[in-house]
NUFI-88652 format. One line per 5 residues: their letters; for each residue y, x, z of N, C-alpha, C. Coordinates in Angstrom, 3 decimals. Layout:
a> Y,X,Z,Y,X,Z,Y,X,Z  ...
! end
This chain:
mvwpv> 56.074,-75.298,9.538,55.250,-74.125,9.805,55.888,-72.932,9.112  55.990,-71.825,9.792,56.514,-70.582,9.230,55.262,-69.872,8.656  55.352,-69.539,7.411,54.232,-68.812,6.713,54.026,-67.450,7.295  52.825,-66.975,7.383,52.590,-65.623,7.967,53.325,-64.531,7.215  54.126,-63.799,7.954,54.812,-62.613,7.374,54.543,-61.519,8.392
pgssh> 54.299,-60.321,7.846,54.086,-59.208,8.819,55.241,-59.134,9.803  54.939,-59.033,11.135,55.957,-59.078,12.129,57.171,-58.331,11.915  57.066,-57.130,11.360,58.221,-56.324,11.183,59.132,-56.812,9.981  58.592,-57.669,9.182,59.412,-58.143,8.063,60.660,-58.910,8.509  60.579,-59.649,9.607,61.737,-60.349,10.156,62.812,-59.383,10.602
dlalr> 62.353,-58.358,11.332,63.266,-57.331,11.775,63.934,-56.541,10.642  63.122,-56.222,9.626,63.606,-55.548,8.470,64.589,-56.341,7.708  64.292,-57.628,7.590,65.214,-58.543,6.822,66.588,-58.568,7.480  66.643,-58.643,8.786,67.959,-58.713,9.530,68.672,-57.347,9.349  67.951,-56.295,9.477,68.547,-54.950,9.305,69.134,-54.816,7.912
yllel> 68.383,-55.330,6.876,68.884,-55.325,5.547,70.152,-56.163,5.416  70.186,-57.300,6.083,71.389,-58.135,6.044,72.620,-57.387,6.581  72.386,-56.649,7.672,73.506,-55.854,8.198,73.919,-54.719,7.233  72.935,-54.246,6.514,73.317,-53.171,5.527,74.126,-53.769,4.325  73.759,-55.055,3.983,74.430,-55.671,2.827,75.944,-55.910,3.134
sadir> 76.262,-56.218,4.372,77.619,-56.475,4.745,78.029,-55.736,5.979  78.974,-54.868,5.844,79.464,-54.084,6.988,80.278,-54.951,7.931  80.623,-56.188,7.529,81.398,-57.111,8.367,80.484,-57.742,9.442  79.138,-57.794,9.206,78.275,-58.496,10.119,77.929,-57.658,11.287  78.265,-58.171,12.491,78.069,-57.381,13.685,76.698,-57.615,14.336
galll> 76.116,-58.751,14.135,74.778,-59.079,14.656,74.237,-60.302,14.017  72.876,-60.441,14.110,72.209,-61.522,13.437,70.991,-61.988,14.231  70.631,-63.278,14.117,69.430,-63.841,14.701,68.643,-64.490,13.577  67.309,-64.510,13.735,66.437,-65.251,12.855,65.492,-66.000,13.723  65.424,-67.308,13.433,64.526,-68.148,14.235,63.855,-69.204,13.381
drdgg> 62.787,-69.790,13.977,62.109,-70.862,13.204,62.890,-72.180,13.542  62.548,-73.274,12.803,63.294,-74.535,12.947,63.070,-75.167,14.304  62.084,-74.691,15.082,61.889,-75.188,16.453,62.696,-74.395,17.498  63.409,-73.378,17.082,64.212,-72.632,17.980,63.512,-71.381,18.501  62.367,-71.030,17.988,61.642,-69.816,18.375,62.345,-68.611,17.824
llata> 62.743,-67.711,18.686,63.450,-66.488,18.231,62.471,-65.538,17.574  62.709,-65.201,16.250,61.754,-64.328,15.528,62.282,-62.880,15.496  63.624,-62.713,15.429,64.139,-61.377,15.382,65.700,-61.360,15.658  66.194,-60.205,16.101,67.592,-60.002,16.271,67.923,-58.590,15.709  69.148,-58.460,15.368,69.635,-57.126,14.880,71.098,-57.009,15.193
ghlpp> 71.548,-55.801,15.308,72.995,-55.570,15.522,73.404,-55.737,16.934  74.689,-55.996,17.109,75.291,-56.091,18.448,75.564,-57.461,18.798  74.667,-58.080,19.579,74.807,-59.453,20.088,74.742,-59.458,21.608  75.549,-60.234,22.237,75.413,-60.344,23.700,74.008,-60.779,24.156  73.331,-59.987,24.945,71.932,-60.316,25.314,71.776,-61.389,26.316
ddlag> 72.791,-62.004,26.816,72.703,-62.871,27.957,71.830,-64.122,27.734  71.958,-64.784,26.600,71.225,-66.060,26.447,70.762,-66.252,24.992  70.168,-65.255,24.371,69.757,-65.339,22.979,68.730,-66.447,22.728  67.812,-66.634,23.611,66.842,-67.689,23.494,67.522,-69.101,23.528  68.428,-69.244,24.402,69.207,-70.517,24.497,70.021,-70.787,23.273
vaarl> 70.732,-69.762,22.798,71.536,-69.853,21.593,70.609,-70.231,20.419  69.466,-69.596,20.322,68.581,-69.856,19.209,68.091,-71.325,19.231  67.747,-71.845,20.368,67.275,-73.173,20.484,68.380,-74.179,20.085  69.606,-73.897,20.509,70.726,-74.787,20.190,71.029,-74.708,18.720  70.964,-73.596,18.091,71.173,-73.456,16.669,70.150,-74.242,15.836
agaar> 68.879,-74.099,16.198,67.834,-74.805,15.522,68.030,-76.322,15.720  68.396,-76.756,16.900,68.654,-78.182,17.129,69.829,-78.699,16.292  70.869,-77.863,16.154,72.027,-78.269,15.351,71.626,-78.362,13.865  70.750,-77.432,13.428,70.333,-77.517,11.989,69.534,-78.796,11.758  68.655,-79.142,12.670,67.888,-80.429,12.507,68.831,-81.626,12.485
alspn> 69.833,-81.636,13.434,70.722,-82.742,13.526,71.641,-82.855,12.281  71.954,-81.770,11.659,72.790,-81.823,10.478,72.093,-82.164,9.208  70.833,-82.197,9.241,70.016,-82.530,8.009,70.266,-83.972,7.626  70.858,-84.205,6.417,71.284,-85.536,6.064,70.095,-86.570,5.888  68.898,-86.055,5.524,67.829,-87.026,5.390,66.881,-87.017,6.607
gdght> 67.281,-86.306,7.667,66.487,-86.394,8.868,65.261,-85.628,8.938  64.857,-84.846,7.849,63.605,-84.130,7.864,63.781,-82.769,8.441  65.008,-82.317,8.666,65.258,-81.034,9.272,64.991,-79.828,8.340  64.765,-80.099,7.020,64.411,-79.047,6.113,65.463,-78.858,4.998  66.481,-79.706,4.981,67.550,-79.520,4.025,68.353,-78.319,4.300
aievd> 68.779,-77.523,3.273,69.538,-76.364,3.488,70.912,-76.761,4.047  71.259,-76.066,5.134,72.526,-76.348,5.869,73.272,-75.035,5.981  74.589,-75.080,5.725,75.429,-73.925,5.923,76.569,-74.321,6.860  76.780,-73.583,7.920,77.849,-73.829,8.863,78.562,-72.549,9.190  79.953,-72.616,9.158,80.649,-71.476,9.629,81.705,-71.936,10.651
vfseg> 81.815,-71.147,11.758,82.711,-71.492,12.859,83.680,-70.321,13.039  84.952,-70.538,12.881,85.924,-69.472,13.081,86.507,-69.613,14.499  86.668,-68.468,15.154,87.285,-68.417,16.501,88.232,-67.228,16.512  88.871,-67.067,17.622,89.791,-65.921,17.780,89.024,-64.589,17.663  87.818,-64.549,18.239,87.070,-63.323,18.278,86.259,-62.962,17.059
gvmfm> 86.175,-63.924,16.132,85.361,-63.697,14.917,84.831,-64.963,14.339  83.744,-64.846,13.518,83.209,-65.961,12.824,81.679,-65.977,13.088  81.111,-67.172,13.311,79.693,-67.337,13.363,79.266,-68.146,12.112  78.219,-67.652,11.474,77.646,-68.336,10.304,76.243,-68.768,10.683  75.817,-69.912,10.257,74.475,-70.398,10.400,73.943,-70.900,9.060
laeae> 72.759,-70.467,8.661,72.131,-71.020,7.498,70.700,-71.450,7.859  70.443,-72.714,7.628,69.119,-73.230,7.816,68.566,-73.563,6.432  67.381,-72.951,6.096,66.831,-73.164,4.789,65.309,-73.084,4.951  64.652,-74.040,4.362,63.171,-74.144,4.483,62.806,-74.169,5.939  62.008,-73.211,6.386,61.479,-73.153,7.724,62.269,-72.238,8.710
lvmsc> 63.281,-71.576,8.197,64.021,-70.625,9.007,65.479,-70.972,9.255  65.991,-70.463,10.312,67.398,-70.611,10.607,67.922,-69.156,10.859  68.971,-68.823,10.177,69.572,-67.490,10.324,71.024,-67.645,10.772  71.440,-66.837,11.739,72.806,-66.913,12.231,73.291,-65.471,12.300  74.593,-65.314,12.014,75.178,-64.009,12.199,76.645,-64.165,12.666
vtnrg> 77.172,-63.166,13.246,78.516,-63.069,13.692,79.231,-61.937,12.983  80.459,-62.186,12.623,81.270,-61.232,11.866,82.659,-61.138,12.513  83.390,-60.146,11.987,84.809,-60.063,12.285,85.526,-61.192,11.551  86.745,-61.457,11.974,87.580,-62.434,11.227,87.970,-61.823,9.848  88.415,-62.705,8.995,88.898,-62.220,7.661,87.826,-61.929,6.701
vhagl> 86.676,-62.404,6.894,85.523,-62.204,5.922,85.561,-63.330,4.911  84.950,-63.089,3.790,84.814,-64.107,2.735,83.542,-64.859,3.017  83.635,-66.114,3.468,82.430,-66.885,3.828,81.420,-66.959,2.738  81.852,-67.136,1.495,80.917,-67.253,0.339,80.062,-66.009,0.199  80.640,-64.857,0.409,79.841,-63.609,0.285,78.850,-63.477,1.399
ifydm> 79.207,-63.856,2.630,78.255,-63.803,3.755,77.154,-64.759,3.528  77.405,-65.959,3.097,76.341,-66.956,2.833,75.465,-66.495,1.636  76.087,-65.886,0.635,75.292,-65.334,-0.470,74.290,-64.343,0.031  74.665,-63.392,0.855,73.797,-62.395,1.407,72.740,-63.027,2.257  73.084,-64.037,3.038,72.103,-64.681,3.963,71.071,-65.371,3.102
havlr> 71.513,-66.114,2.061,70.545,-66.774,1.168,69.595,-65.769,0.520  70.166,-64.667,0.062,69.345,-63.638,-0.544,68.225,-63.089,0.384  68.591,-62.814,1.585,67.647,-62.322,2.580,66.573,-63.357,2.876  66.936,-64.626,2.968,65.933,-65.660,3.302,65.002,-65.880,2.091  65.548,-65.716,0.850,64.648,-65.792,-0.319,63.657,-64.679,-0.326
dldra> 64.110,-63.492,0.079,63.225,-62.319,0.146,62.148,-62.526,1.186  62.513,-63.085,2.294,61.520,-63.440,3.299,60.478,-64.410,2.806  60.959,-65.411,2.072,60.087,-66.410,1.529,59.083,-65.828,0.571  59.582,-64.899,-0.291,58.706,-64.239,-1.265,57.673,-63.312,-0.533  58.132,-62.684,0.557,57.166,-61.821,1.304,56.154,-62.696,1.949
aaaea> 56.469,-63.884,2.413,55.503,-64.744,3.058,54.523,-65.272,2.043  54.984,-65.546,0.821,54.069,-66.041,-0.231,53.121,-64.907,-0.632  53.631,-63.691,-0.739,52.775,-62.585,-1.096,51.696,-62.327,-0.002  52.130,-62.452,1.225,51.173,-62.257,2.313,50.109,-63.316,2.322  50.512,-64.567,2.038,49.525,-65.631,2.005,48.501,-65.388,0.867
irvgg> 48.954,-64.902,-0.309,48.045,-64.553,-1.363,47.142,-63.375,-0.949  47.733,-62.390,-0.344,46.997,-61.163,0.037,45.825,-61.522,1.007  46.049,-62.427,1.911,45.011,-62.771,2.908,44.083,-63.835,2.397  44.304,-64.228,1.127,43.399,-65.144,0.502,43.664,-66.629,0.627  44.749,-66.928,1.280,45.218,-68.326,1.407,46.139,-68.689,0.259
sr> 46.625,-69.880,0.361,47.677,-70.319,-0.622,48.660,-71.123,0.192  49.828,-71.239,-0.453,50.968,-71.996,0.165,50.888,-73.427,-0.189
! end
């Protein structure tokens, strides 16, 4: 279950990710079931929902204990650039960059943004009187 976060928080988080790294051309944020939560930057619009579902499925398949919630980092290099995927807790984030980036820095920024989203969700849960 994705904790309630104000709808614009997902969009703002991805925009912040793009500000953190000038190398990131575009990003997706989805839930572990493949539901597309937000996009930012320059991504080909042809099949974002399909890409999101395949990324979420890959994150579940790569989970070593089969629960689909283990943190997973994947980077794929190609001639046209690099795709990064980070699955952590209930969210999957993916971004595309130019070649020649430092993978550790991209993953550091992605982890930071997902932690910020988790804190925002916890604060929202407290604000509405619930608990996590």
